[in-house]
C-alpha positions in Angstrom: -34.4 14.7 22.6 -35.3 15.4 19.2 -34.9 12.7 16.2 -31.7 14.0 15.2 -30.2 14.2 18.7 -31.4 10.7 18.8 -29.9 9.4 16.0 -26.6 11.0 16.8 -26.8 9.5 20.1 -27.0 5.9 18.6 -24.3 6.6 16.3 -22.1 7.9 19.1 -22.8 4.7 20.9 -21.8 2.6 18.2 -24.9 1.6 17.0 -25.2 2.6 13.2 -27.6 0.5 12.1 -30.3 1.7 14.3 -29.3 5.4 13.7 -29.4 5.4 9.9 -33.0 4.8 9.6 -33.1 7.5 11.6 -31.4 9.4 9.3 -32.8 8.4 6.2 -36.5 9.2 8.2 -35.5 12.5 8.4 -35.0 13.3 4.9 -37.5 11.4 3.4 -39.5 14.6 5.2 -36.9 17.5 4.3 -34.1 17.0 1.5 -32.0 19.7 3.0 -31.5 18.5 6.3 -27.9 19.3 6.4 -27.2 17.5 9.9 -29.1 14.4 8.9 -27.0 13.7 5.8 -24.1 14.5 7.9 -25.3 12.2 10.1 -26.2 9.6 7.6 -22.9 10.0 5.9 -20.7 9.4 8.9 -22.8 6.6 9.7 -22.4 4.9 6.1 -18.6 6.2 6.4 -18.5 3.8 9.8 -19.9 0.8 8.2 -17.8 0.7 5.1 -20.0 2.4 2.7 -18.2 4.5 1.0 -20.0 5.1 -2.1 -23.8 5.5 -0.2 -21.6 7.8 2.2 -20.2 10.0 -0.4 -23.2 11.0 -1.7 -24.8 12.0 1.7 -21.5 14.0 2.4 -21.6 15.8 -1.2 -25.1 17.0 -0.3 -23.6 18.0 3.0 -21.1 20.1 1.2 -23.2 21.6 -1.6 -26.1 23.1 0.8 -22.8 24.4 3.0 -19.5 24.4 1.6 -18.1 25.8 4.7 -18.8 22.7 6.8 -14.9 21.5 7.0 -16.2 18.7 9.0 -18.1 16.9 6.5 -15.2 17.5 3.5 -13.0 15.4 5.9 -15.3 12.8 6.0 -16.3 13.0 2.2 -12.2 12.7 1.8 -12.3 9.5 3.0 -15.1 8.1 1.5 -13.4 8.8 -1.7 -10.0 7.7 -1.4 -11.5 4.7 -0.4 -13.8 4.4 -3.8 -10.4 5.2 -5.4 -11.1 9.2 -6.7 -7.7 10.3 -5.3 -8.1 13.4 -7.0 -10.3 14.4 -5.2 -9.9 13.0 -1.7 -7.1 14.9 -1.9 -9.0 18.5 -3.2 -11.8 17.4 0.2 -8.7 17.1 2.3 -7.4 20.6 1.8 -10.7 21.9 1.9 -10.6 20.2 5.4 -7.1 21.3 6.2 -8.7 25.6 6.3 -10.1 24.1 10.0 -7.8 24.6 12.7 -8.7 21.8 14.2 -8.2 19.6 11.1 -5.1 20.9 9.6 -2.6 18.7 11.0 -4.8 15.5 10.5 -6.0 16.4 6.9 -2.4 18.0 6.2 -0.8 14.1 6.9 -3.4 12.6 5.2 -2.9 14.2 2.1 0.6 13.1 2.7 0.3 9.7 3.4 -2.0 9.5 0.0 -0.5 11.7 -2.8 1.6 9.2 -4.1 -0.7 7.8 -5.4 -2.5 10.5 -7.3 -1.7 10.6 -10.9 -2.1 14.6 -11.0 0.5 14.8 -8.2 4.5 14.3 -9.3 7.5 14.1 -7.4 7.7 17.9 -6.9 4.4 17.9 -5.4 4.9 14.4 -3.6 8.5 16.0 -2.2 6.1 19.2 -1.2 3.7 17.7 0.4 5.2 15.3 2.7 8.3 17.8 3.9 5.4 20.4 4.7 4.0 17.6 7.2 7.1 16.8 8.0 7.9 19.7 9.2 4.9 20.1 11.2 5.3 16.8 12.9 9.2 17.3 13.7 7.7 20.7 15.5 8.9 20.5 19.2 10.5 17.0 19.0 13.7 16.8 19.9 16.3 13.6 19.9 16.6 11.5 23.3 19.8 11.0 25.2 22.1 8.3 23.6 24.2 7.1 26.4 27.8 5.9 25.2 28.6 2.2 23.2 29.9 0.2 26.3 33.7 -0.9 24.5 33.2 -4.7 24.9 30.1 -4.8 22.8 30.8 -7.2 19.9 27.8 -7.5 17.4 26.1 -5.0 15.0 22.7 -4.0 17.1 20.0 -4.2 14.0 16.1 -2.7 15.0 13.7 -3.5 12.4 10.1 -1.2 13.5 7.2 -2.5 12.3 3.4 -2.4 12.9 2.6 -5.6 10.5 4.7 -8.0 12.3 1.5 -10.2 12.2 0.6 -9.6 8.6 2.4 -13.1 6.8 1.3 -11.8 2.9 2.8 -8.5 3.7 5.8 -9.1 5.0 7.4 -11.6 2.9 10.5 -9.2 1.8 10.6 -9.0 5.2 11.0 -11.7 6.8 12.8 -13.2 4.0 15.5 -11.3 5.4 15.3 -11.4 9.1 15.7 -15.1 9.0 18.4 -15.2 7.0 20.7 -12.5 9.3 24.0 -14.0 10.6 23.4 -14.2 14.0 26.8 -14.7 15.3 27.6 -10.8 13.6 24.3 -9.4 14.3 21.6 -9.1 17.2 18.4 -8.3 16.2 15.9 -6.4 17.6 12.2 -6.4 16.3 10.2 -3.6 17.4 6.5 -4.5 17.7 3.9 -1.6 17.2 1.4 -3.6 16.4 1.2 -7.7 15.8 3.7 -9.2 17.5 6.4 -12.1 14.9 5.5 -15.8 15.0 5.9 -18.6 12.9 2.9 -18.3 11.6 3.9 -15.2 10.1 6.5 -16.2 8.4 9.6 -15.0 11.5 11.9 -18.0 12.3 12.5 -17.9 15.9 15.9 -17.4 17.4 16.7 -17.5 20.7 18.8 -14.4 21.1 16.5 -12.4 19.3 14.8 -9.7 20.9 11.0 -8.9 20.3 9.9 -5.6 21.7 6.0 -5.7 22.1 6.0 -1.6 22.3 3.0 -0.8 20.5 0.7 0.4 23.6 3.7 3.4 24.7 4.3 6.7 23.0 6.9 7.6 20.4 9.3 9.1 23.5 8.5 6.2 25.2 10.2 3.6 22.8 12.5 6.1 22.1 14.0 6.1 25.0 14.5 2.5 25.3 15.6 1.8 22.1 18.4 4.3 22.7 19.2 3.2 26.4 19.2 -0.6 24.2 22.0 0.7 22.4 21.0 -0.1 19.1 23.1 0.9 16.3 21.2 1.0 13.0 17.5 1.3 13.3 15.1 0.5 10.1 11.4 1.7 9.3 9.3 -0.8 7.7 5.8 0.9 8.0 6.4 4.1 6.0 3.9 5.7 5.5 1.5 3.0 6.4 1.1 4.1 10.2 2.9 7.6 9.6 2.6 8.4 13.4 5.2 6.2 14.3 7.5 8.3 12.2 8.1 10.7 15.6 9.4 7.7 17.3 12.8 8.1 14.0 12.6 12.2 14.4 13.5 11.7 18.3 16.9 9.8 16.6 17.1 7.0 19.5 20.0 5.3 16.9 23.2 6.7 15.4 22.0 5.4 12.1 18.1 5.0 11.0 16.9 4.1 7.8 13.5 3.2 6.2 13.0 0.4 3.8 10.1 -2.0 2.2 6.8 0.3 2.6 8.5 3.9 2.0 8.1 4.1 -2.0 8.2 8.3 -1.3 10.8 10.4 0.5 9.3 10.8 3.6 9.8 14.1 3.7 11.9 14.2 7.5 15.6 14.9 8.0 15.9 11.9 10.7 16.0 8.6 8.2 20.2 9.4 7.1 19.0 6.6 4.4 16.2 5.3 2.3 16.6 1.8 0.4 15.8 1.0 -2.8 16.6 -0.2 -6.5 18.3 0.8 -9.8 14.3 0.7 -11.5 12.4 2.7 -8.6 14.6 5.6 -7.9 16.8 6.8 -11.3 19.5 8.6 -10.2 18.2 11.8 -12.0 15.2 12.0 -9.0 17.5 11.5 -5.9 16.6 15.3 -5.4 13.3 14.4 -4.6 14.3 13.0 -1.3 15.6 14.3 2.1 17.0 11.2 2.6 20.3 10.0 0.9 19.2 7.1 -1.4 20.7 3.9 -1.3 20.0 1.3 -3.9 20.6 -2.8 -3.5 20.9 -5.4 -6.5 18.4 -6.8 -8.1 14.7 -5.3 -6.6 14.7 -4.1 -3.1 11.4 -6.2 -2.5 13.0 -10.0 -3.0 10.6 -12.2 -1.3 10.0 -15.3 0.5 6.7 -17.4 0.8 5.9 -18.8 3.9 2.3 -19.5 3.8 0.1 -21.6 3.1 -1.0 -21.0 -1.1 -2.9 -22.8 -3.8 -1.5 -25.1 -6.4 -0.8 -22.6 -9.6 -3.9 -23.8 -12.1 -3.6 -23.8 -16.1 -5.0 -20.3 -17.2 -8.4 -20.5 -17.5 -8.0 -19.1 -21.8 -7.4 -22.6 -22.4 -10.7 -23.8 -21.6 -12.6 -20.4 -23.0 -11.9 -21.0 -26.5 -8.6 -18.4 -26.0 -10.5 -15.8 -24.9 -8.6 -13.7 -21.9 -9.6 -12.7 -18.8 -7.9 -9.8 -17.6 -7.9 -9.0 -13.5 -6.7 -7.5 -10.7 -6.5 -8.0 -6.7 -5.5 -4.6 -5.9 -7.1 -2.4 -3.1 -9.9 -0.9 -4.2 -8.3 2.7 -3.2 -6.0 1.9 -6.1 -9.1 1.9 -8.5 -8.5 5.6 -9.3 -9.2 7.0 -13.3 -6.4 6.9 -14.4 -6.3 3.0 -13.6 -9.7 2.5 -15.1 -9.0 4.7 -18.0 -6.5 2.3 -19.0 -8.2 -0.6 -17.9 -11.3 0.0 -20.1 -9.3 0.8 -23.1 -7.9 -2.5 -23.0 -11.4 -4.0 -22.8 -12.4 -2.0 -25.2 -9.4 -3.3 -27.7 -10.2 -6.2 -26.6 -14.1 -6.9 -27.0 -14.0 -10.7 -25.9 -11.7 -10.2 -23.2 -13.5 -10.2 -19.6 -12.4 -8.3 -16.0 -12.4 -9.8 -12.3 -11.8 -7.1 -9.7 -12.0 -8.2 -6.4 -11.3 -6.2 -3.0 -12.4 -6.4 0.7 -14.5 -3.4 0.0 -16.4 -4.4 -2.9 -18.6 -6.7 -0.6 -20.8 -3.6 0.4 -22.8 -3.0 -2.4 -23.1 0.6 -2.8 -19.2 0.2 -3.3 -19.7 -1.9 -6.2 -22.5 -0.1 -7.8 -19.8 2.6 -7.8 -16.9 0.9 -9.4 -19.8 -0.4 -11.8 -21.0 2.9 -12.5 -17.8 4.3 -13.3 -16.7 1.9 -15.5 -20.0 1.9 -17.4 -19.4 5.2 -18.1 -15.6 4.7 -19.8 -17.8 2.0 -22.1 -17.5 -1.1 -19.8 -20.6 -3.4 -19.8 -21.7 -4.5 -16.5 -21.5 -8.4 -18.0 -17.9 -8.5 -19.2 -16.9 -7.2 -15.4 -17.1 -9.3 -12.1 -17.0 -7.2 -9.0 -16.3 -9.9 -6.1 -15.3 -8.7 -2.1 -12.7 -10.2 -0.2 -12.3 -13.6 1.5 -9.7 -15.7 3.7 -6.4 -15.3 1.8 -6.1 -18.4 0.9 -9.4 -18.6 -0.7 -8.5 -15.0 -2.2 -5.4 -16.3 -4.1 -7.6 -19.3 -5.8 -9.2 -15.7 -8.0 -6.0 -16.2 -9.8 -7.2 -19.3 -10.9 -9.6 -17.7 -12.5 -7.5 -14.8 -13.8 -5.4 -14.8 -17.4 -3.0 -12.0 -17.1 -2.9 -9.2 -14.1 -3.7 -6.2 -14.7 -1.4 -3.2 -12.5 -2.8 -0.1 -10.9 -1.7 3.5 -11.9 0.4 5.4 -10.9 0.5 3.2 -7.4 1.7 -0.3 -8.6 1.3 -3.6 -6.6 4.0 -4.9 -4.3 2.4 -7.3 -2.5 0.1 -7.7 -4.9 2.4 -8.0 -7.8 4.4 -10.4 -6.2 1.2 -12.9 -5.2 0.0 -12.7 -8.5 4.1 -14.0 -9.9 3.7 -16.8 -7.7 0.3 -18.0 -8.7 1.6 -17.8 -12.2 0.1 -15.4 -13.4 2.1 -12.4 -15.0 1.6 -8.7 -14.4 1.3 -6.1 -17.0 2.4 -3.1 -16.2 3.9 0.1 -17.3 7.2 2.2 -16.3 5.8 5.0 -14.3 7.0 8.3 -13.1 7.7 8.1 -9.7 8.6 5.4 -7.5 5.4 3.9 -6.2 4.7 3.6 -10.1 7.9 1.1 -10.6 7.6 -1.2 -7.3 5.7 -4.0 -10.3 8.6 -3.3 -12.5 11.3 -3.8 -10.1 9.8 -7.4 -9.8 9.2 -7.9 -13.1 12.7 -7.4 -14.1 14.5 -8.8 -11.0 12.4 -12.0 -12.7 13.3 -12.0 -16.1 9.8 -10.9 -17.3 10.9 -7.9 -18.9 8.3 -8.1 -21.6 5.6 -7.8 -19.5 6.8 -4.0 -18.8 5.9 -1.7 -21.2 7.4 1.5 -22.1 3.9 3.9 -21.6 0.4 3.2 -21.6 0.3 3.1 -25.7 2.8 0.2 -25.4 0.7 -1.3 -22.7 -2.4 -1.2 -24.7 -0.8 -2.7 -27.6 0.7 -5.7 -26.1 -2.7 -6.1 -23.9 -4.3 -5.8 -27.5 -1.7 -8.4 -29.1 -2.3 -11.1 -26.4 -5.9 -11.1 -26.7 -6.2 -11.1 -30.4 -3.1 -13.8 -30.8 -4.3 -17.8 -31.1 -0.9 -18.5 -29.5 -1.2 -16.9 -26.0 -3.2 -19.6 -24.1 0.0 -22.4 -25.1 2.5 -19.1 -24.1 0.7 -18.9 -21.2 0.0 -22.1 -19.8 3.8 -22.5 -20.6 4.9 -19.4 -18.6 2.3 -19.9 -15.4 3.7 -23.7 -15.1 7.9 -22.7 -14.7 7.1 -19.4 -12.8 7.1 -20.5 -9.3 10.5 -22.0 -10.8 11.7 -19.1 -12.6 11.0 -17.2 -9.7 13.3 -19.2 -7.0 16.1 -18.8 -9.5 15.9 -15.0 -10.1 16.7 -12.1 -8.3 13.3 -11.5 -7.4 13.6 -14.5 -4.8 17.0 -13.8 -3.9 16.7 -12.6 -0.2 19.9 -14.1 0.7 21.2 -11.5 -1.8 19.2 -8.7 -0.2 20.0 -9.4 3.0 23.2 -9.6 2.4 23.2 -5.9 0.8 21.2 -4.7 3.6 24.1 -5.8 6.4 26.6 -3.9 3.7 24.3 -0.9 4.1 24.0 -1.4 7.8 27.7 -2.2 8.5 28.9 0.7 6.2 26.6 3.8 7.7 27.9 2.2 11.4 30.9 2.6 10.4 31.5 -1.4 11.7 34.3 -3.7 10.7 33.3 -5.7 7.1 
């Protein structure tokens, strides 16, 4: 067996730590060894070293541009580094191969809402094209007639993330408040299951479906037989393969809520639930679904898991110098986001920036981000780059942040709610699509309209003014101390109101008595 065959065999067996040194030894002898660069890139990608993986895979496609497999791996590495535009380009290069076309096309559809270069029409086009491919050959299952004695409206919620307490704050805020005298609640779990530790308040008559090991057609037949009246997708493109379940039409009314932030591109949904902030009337043409709006924010949330106490803003003990921060996923740290943040730091030369994300624990990922910031004139000594932690400890990072900076165009959702709950205001601007307005939806519902800028220039002006204002520490301390009470009294945390609004939508579409 040759060295390259040995390394490949080790990698296939999952021993990537043993494979990588062999690839490096081969490359030390021959920098033109495409197979070794490909193997090293794949191994480092599997290790989560996206910075190192991208460098190796870029070597492959420069040496051998028609190596579509390398383009697909490169796209994954670039996306995880926040280089969304080049990731989309790489996926489209990979899609030229018949064997990779469907997967690459799906991945473009998943990530394109976060592309600054793509507009609403591009997002619609990508998702509609992939939706047509996904729907090919998928037919509806038989739905038996409803029994005449059926007295309660049966609502089914579908999620692969019921076990994620920090993600599901709006979902459990609604589900826990449903009127069980009038509704029968079914939780269709495609991943980890609902539990009190995740925020779910157990009810004797709720039905928990543990069906993640089944295929979509089998699940659809079971749901149809159970007589679900309204089936609600909570996944969106975060678990894109399960969209096939809805293409099989197991329920007479099918809706998507919570994790949508763009059209599905599919004809199987009767509605998509948002609010006035995220979907203006003049953008409804970019949706295959009927646009349905709730009052306030569609992301009204309730915190069920343990969180740290709110701490005073650090600028109060730091001579008034502001620390901006972001605890966003690294794939949101695209060029537009870094451009905006860098402009803010250059305009506020005494300020600092803290960025924390799980992928930044890996040195090559950290180095890659530091280099991107340095190329924008942000010196390394002004930036703290940190990896992830247990969730409670992760949230304590807000003790070191005065103002949270949003990401663009892919705003925070969970990130924004958590920053606010820890007392930290989020500075955002009103973007050009749903995903670029989720923070605005939450901030406006919380009565924090002043933190929503009109555009990038207004955002810069607001940040610069705060950095120069000697009264900013006192203002932030006052805001922070009263933030949780403000949120609790606002539409941002009105899960009871959101629940009632959703129930009205369900009854109306199912033609059920009010």
